[in-house]
Every structure is written in structure tokens, then in C-alpha cells.
N, C-alpha and C positions, 0 to 999 in steps of 0.2 A: 757063134753068137746067136742067141735065140731070135726068132722072127715072129711077128704078129701080123696076120692077114685076116680077111673076112670075106664072106659071101652073103647071099640073101638069107641065110639061115642063122649064122652065128659068127662070133670071133673065133680065130684059130691060132693057137700058139704052137709052133713047131709041129704042125700037122694034127694037133689034138684040139678037137672042138671044146669050147668052154661055154657054159650057160650062166649068165650073170644073175644072181639073186643078191641084190645089194641093199645096203641101208646107210642113211646119212647120219654122220656124227661129226659135229664141228669141234675141232680141238680147242678153238678159242672160247667156246661156250662150256667147256668142261675142264676142271682143274687137272693139271698134268698127272697128279697122283692117282687119278681115276681113269686115265686113258685106257690102260690095258684091261681093266675090269669091264669097261663099256664095250671095247672091241671084242673081248672074249664072249660077252653076253650075246653079241650079234652072231658070232660063230655058233654058239650053242643053240641059237634060234634057227639055225640052218642056213644062214647067209654065207656067201663066199667072197663078199666084196664090201668095202667101206668107201663111201663117197664123202668128200669134204670140200667146202669152199675155202678159199684163201682170201682173207680180208685185207685189202691193200692198206686201209687207213690205220690198222694196228701195226702193220709191219714197216710202214714208212711214215711215222707220225710227224716228221719234219723232212723237208726235201733232201734226199740223198743220205739220210741217216736211217739205217735199217735195223730192225730188231727181230731176231730169230732165236730167242732164248727163253727159258722158263716155260710158261704156258703158251708161248708163241713159237715153240721149237717145232716147226713143220717137219723137218727132217726126222726128228725123233719119233713123231707121231706116225709117219709113213713107215719107219723101220719097225715099229711095234705091230703095224698091220702085217708086215712081212713075217715077223716072228710068229704070228698067230696063223700063218699059212693062208692068208687072204689076199685078194687083189685090191687095188685102189683106183678110184676115179677121182682125178684132181680137177677142180674148177676154180682157176685163179682169177677169173674176171677179164679185164680190170673192174668192170661193174658186175655185181653179183645179186643185188636185191637182198634176199634172205631176211627181210624185215630188220636189217642192220642199218646202223646210222649211215645215212647218205649212200646206201647201197654198197658200202665198202670203199667208196672214193674218199680220198683224204680231203679234209676241210680246207687245207692250205691251197688247194687248186683254185679256190675262189680269189686268191690274191694275185693270180697270174693275169697279166694283161692279154687281151685279145684271145681268150681261151673259150672254146666251145666243147662241152662235154659229150662223150660217147659218139663222136663223129670225126670225120677226117679233118682234124684241126692240127696244124704242126706242133703247137705247144702241148696240147693234150697227148698227141701221139708220142712226142719225145719223152714225156714223163711215163707214159704207159709202157713204152719199150724198155726203159730203164728198170721199171718195176718187174716186168715179166722176166727180164734177164736175171734179176736178183732172186726171183722165185726158182727159176730153173737151175741156178747155181746151187741151190739147196738140195735139189732132188734129181738133177740130171742123171746121176748114176744109179737111180732107184727105179728106172723104167724096166719093163719086162724084157726089153731087147738087150740089156746089158749082160756081159758074160756071167756075172753072178746071179742074174735073174731077179730083178727087183719086182715090186708089186704093182707099180703104176702101169696100167694098160690103156688108159684113155685120158686125154686132157681136153678140157672144154674151152671154146673160144667165146668170150663174153657171156651174156645170159639174157634170155627173153628179149631179144632185140626185135620188137614187133612193129618195126617202122615201114616195112615193105618199100624200100628205097634202093633200087638197083645200083645207082651211082654210089651212094654211101656204103652199100653192102660190099662193093668192090674196093672202094677207097679206104674204108675204115676196117670192116671185119676181115677183109683179105689181108690187110696190113698186119693185123694182130696175129693172124696165122703165120705170116712171114716172120714176125718177131719171134714167135714161139719156135719155129723151125731153126732160125739162126741162133737161138739161145740153146739149142740142143735137144728139142723135142723130136723124137723119132717114132713115137707111138701114134696111132690114129687120133686126129683132132675131131671132136664132136661139137655140135651146136644144138641149142634147144630153143629155136625160134618158132616152133610149131608151124613150120613151113611158110611163115610170113616172109622170111628172108633166107634163101638158101645161099651157101657160101661154097665156092669152088674148093675142092680138096678136103671138105669136111663131111662128116656123117650127120644127117639130120636126125634129131631126137625129139621127144614129145614130153611136155609137162601137162598133167591133167588128172582127172578122177572120174567125172561123170562120162558116160558113153565111151568108156575106154576100149571096149571090145570093138565097137564100130570104128573108132579113131585108129586103132592099131591095124585093123584090116585095110582101111583106106591108105594108111601109111605104106603098106606093102606095095600098093599100086603106084604110089608117088616115088618110091625108092626101092625098086625090086632087087638091087644088087648089094644091099647092105642090111645088116640086122636091124630089127625094130627094137629100140630101147626107150623105155619110159624113164627119163632121167629124174622126174619128180612124180611119184605116185603118192598122193596125199592121204595117209591113214588117219590124220587128225587135222587140226587147224590151230592157228595161233590166237592168243588173247590180246586184247587192247585195253587201255585204261577205260574204266567205266562200264565194263561188261562182265558177265559171269563167265567162269571157266567153261569153254566150249567142249561139249561131249556129243557132237552131232554125228559121229560115225561109230556104229557098234562093231564088236569083233566079227559078227557074222557078215556085216557089210564089207569089212576089210577082206575077209576070206573070199567073198564073192568077187570082189575086184581082182584079187590075185589070180583067181581061177579064170577070169575073163582075159587077163593079160596072157596067161599060159595058153588059153584056147586060141588066141590070135597068133601064137608062135612068137610072142614078144618076150623081152627081158625087162627087168624093172629095177629101180632104185627107190626104196621107201623114203620119202621125205616128209617128216623126219622118222628115223628109227629111234633115235634118242635126241631130244631137242636141246636139253641143257639150260643154260642161264645167260641172260644178257647182263653181264657184269658192268658196273660203272654206268656210263652214259652211252653204251653201245646199242641199246634198243632204238630203232629208228621210227620215223613216221611212216604210216602205211596207208593203204588204199581205203576208200570209203568217204571220209570227210577230211577237211584240211587240218582238223585238230585231233586226229586219231593216231595215238602213239602206242608203241609197244610197252608192255610191262616188263619187269625184271625177269620173270619166268618165261622161258621158251619151252615149257613142257610139251606143248603141241598136242597134248593127249596122245602121245606117241606110244608104240608098243613097250618101250623101255622108258619109264618115267624120268622126270628131272632128277629125282633122288636115286635112280637106278632100280626102282621096283619093277617087277614083272607081273603085269596084269593079264586080263583075258585076251587083249590084242596081241600080246607077246606070244601066247600059246597058240593063237590062231595062225600067226605067221609061221 
């Protein structure tokens, strides 16, 4: 059975070092008919890994009723990644942000009595545990540790939990890790809390853009025994209602940041490599002002455009 380990330099699969150059593609923001095309475009750009969020609210629109078919077929998406000879980073939440409606949490959670979200609350944890188990049922045998050698090599615990609360970090985040392990997760579990809240048994990762060389170097001091991974390196940015399409990062700017990550001995995931579309009412409210909402497009001024076009940023990557 294959094994995955790591040290202060990189991840290691069966004794062979791997270097992750990853890009984010969200299957729920892309029609299923285009999945392979988008994944293959990432591979042709030189990437060897695809990262994707799993949005709880689309997979469990009603309590206990799960949907993993059509454009929501997580398993099929991960299998396509494997067929293209790439790795996969899975980020199931339960909260994901991603400028998605309610950060991916189901709206029906509001109907539950005595619930508190994203913390050690028995009602919330019960639903979260059931959801994470449903996700792992779909992909449990697609991890790199399986005899057939699946593509999933990292799974993330929650997302951007910037609370700095040791008690909740233990009682909530540690519980999520336990749920993932009990549901069959055997690959390393990562978090991306930017060191606000470390979680025992997980690898700390970083989200950012500015000062990335400095941050990655400092990260090595904070976590010398694990690889440095930038889980979200932002080559573009999202658009909200009432503003012009953002093009605030040039291809040369993107190339410079990629070189800085490499110079720091770190690995990266471009968020987004292909942004896609917020279909229906999936675009959420975002930071800035109380009335700032996402538009339908999640183009993100990413290297691969919403329509699949390859622009200067693509070739820079």
C-alpha cells in the first residue's frame, strides 16, 4: 500500500519527493462537460495538482438528503484529475468561504435550535460530522494511500479560522480532524489559519499574496518539520456588484510572486487558476460593506478565464 510522509522540504510518496504546483478549479462552478478540458488546461500550463472546495450547502440542500450527481459529482471530478495524471487537494470545510453563499454552510442550519456555527456546539458538530462522513464516502478510496493509488494527497480542516482561541481550537477544529480520520481520511490533514490557530496533528499552511517571500521564510521558522504550502496564492481577485472587472495584477506581477514562493522553498496553489461561474444564487456576500455581494461571474481575472480562454497570465504560469 502506498505511503505519504513529509519533512521540512516536501511531501514524499513511497520515498519519492514531490513538488506541488497546484491550481484551484471548483467543480460546482464549472459545468461537468467542461471538467476535463479545464483540468487538462491546468496540466498543460505545467501544474501537477488540482485543488477544489466542497460546498456543503449544495451537497446537502435538506438535512440528511445528499446530492452527488451531475455537476455535483465530486467523485467523478476527482477521478478525472487522476486520469490526467495529477494530484488533488480536497478542502471540504465544513465552512469554506470562497465568496460562496453562506461560506458553504447550509441555510437550514438556521432552523436548528441552540446552534452556534463554526465552534464546539453539539448540534453543529453533529451535522458537520455527518456531512464530512458523506464526503469521505465519495472519495475514501481515491486517496494516494490506496492500493490503486488515488490522486488525493491532502485534505483540509475548515478554512481561515482566524479566531486565535485555544479552547475552541481544541474542542472544534480538533474534533473536525477526528471526524475526518474516523471517516477514513489517512492522508495528511492541513489547515490554512495563517498561524492564528494551530491544530495538533495538522500541517499549517498560508493564504496570501503581498510579502509572500517574507511570509514563507518566517513560516519555515514557525514550522520547520513540514513543507511550506501556500494554499491560496491569489493571481487575481473577485468582482462584486457595482464595481468594474478587477485587473489589478499583471502577468509580470504573477510571475514575480511565483518566483518568490519558489525562492522561499515553498509550494503553491493558485487561487483561482480557473474561477468559473456562480450559478443560480450561489454567489455570497463578501467583505467590505454589508451590501457587497458577488456577481454571477467568478472569473477572478484568473490565468484560465471563465470561458476557458488562455491569456497572458496563463502563459506566465
